[in-house]
C-alpha positions as CSV (number, residue, x, y, z in Angstrom):
1,M,-12.1,-1.3,-10.4
2,L,-12.1,-2.9,-7.1
3,E,-13.9,-6.0,-6.2
4,R,-15.0,-7.8,-3.2
5,N,-14.5,-11.6,-2.7
6,V,-17.6,-12.8,-2.1
7,A,-17.1,-16.6,-2.6
8,Q,-13.9,-18.7,-3.2
9,N,-13.4,-16.9,-7.3
10,E,-16.7,-15.5,-7.4
11,W,-15.7,-11.5,-7.2
12,L,-18.5,-8.6,-6.8
13,V,-17.4,-5.0,-8.4
14,V,-18.0,-2.2,-5.4
15,G,-16.0,-0.1,-6.6
16,R,-15.0,1.4,-10.4
17,G,-13.2,5.1,-11.3
18,Y,-10.7,6.3,-13.8
19,T,-7.7,7.9,-13.2
20,D,-7.4,11.8,-13.1
21,A,-4.7,14.1,-14.7
22,D,-2.2,13.6,-12.0
23,G,-2.9,9.5,-12.1
24,R,-5.0,9.6,-9.0
25,L,-8.7,7.6,-8.6
26,R,-10.1,9.6,-5.2
27,T,-13.6,8.4,-5.7
28,L,-13.2,4.7,-6.0
29,M,-16.3,4.1,-3.9
30,K,-19.7,6.0,-2.0
31,P,-18.8,7.8,0.7
32,S,-22.0,5.6,2.4
33,D,-20.8,2.4,1.0
34,P,-19.1,0.5,4.1
35,L,-15.7,-1.2,3.3
36,V,-16.6,-4.5,5.1
37,P,-13.5,-6.8,5.8
38,G,-12.3,-9.1,3.8
39,A,-10.4,-9.7,0.5
40,Y,-10.8,-7.5,-2.2
41,R,-8.2,-6.5,-5.7
42,L,-8.1,-3.5,-7.8
43,V,-8.2,-3.9,-10.9
44,F,-5.8,-1.7,-13.1
45,D,-6.7,-1.5,-17.0
46,T,-3.0,-0.7,-17.7
47,G,-3.5,-1.4,-21.9
48,R,-6.1,1.1,-22.1
49,Y,-3.9,4.0,-20.3
50,F,-0.2,2.7,-22.7
51,D,-1.9,2.6,-26.0
52,S,-4.1,5.6,-25.5
53,I,0.0,7.1,-25.2
54,K,0.3,4.7,-28.1
55,V,3.8,3.2,-26.0
56,P,3.4,-0.9,-26.5
57,A,3.6,-2.4,-22.7
58,F,4.3,-5.5,-21.3
59,Y,1.1,-5.7,-18.8
60,P,-2.3,-5.3,-20.0
61,V,-3.7,-5.5,-16.9
62,V,-2.6,-5.9,-13.0
63,V,-4.4,-7.3,-10.6
64,I,-3.5,-6.4,-6.6
65,T,-4.9,-8.5,-4.0
66,F,-5.3,-7.4,-0.4
67,S,-7.0,-8.2,2.5
68,A,-9.0,-5.1,4.3
69,A,-9.1,-5.1,7.9
70,E,-11.9,-4.8,10.6
71,R,-12.1,-0.4,11.6
72,E,-10.0,0.4,8.7
73,A,-11.9,3.3,6.7
74,H,-9.1,4.6,4.4
75,Y,-6.4,2.3,2.0
76,H,-3.7,4.1,-0.5
77,V,-2.7,1.6,-2.4
78,P,-0.2,3.4,-5.0
79,L,0.7,1.6,-8.8
80,L,3.9,2.6,-9.7
81,L,3.9,2.0,-13.6
82,S,6.3,1.5,-16.4
83,P,5.5,0.2,-20.0
84,F,7.8,-2.8,-18.7
85,G,6.7,-2.9,-15.1
86,Y,5.3,-2.1,-11.7
87,T,5.5,-2.1,-8.1
88,T,3.0,-1.4,-5.7
89,Y,2.6,-0.7,-1.7
90,R,0.2,-0.1,1.2
91,G,1.1,3.8,1.5
92,S,-0.7,5.8,3.9
């Protein structure tokens, strides 16, 4: 799920989806919806994934907060995940 910060401690859902068999989410928002500058967060339901493959996991949810800059239309934010840890970065 993708959320945009609209006020202090208030987040609005602007996109949602599910990863495909390759672990990618190719369309999170409609192409007609602009990504306006500001704070966003990606919320990954990792617990559901690990439950589906019957693997106990330490992090049931991973939240990545980031800033979208003006004139940046595309962001690639990989989440590398294991049952007991994760890492992320801004991809190209």
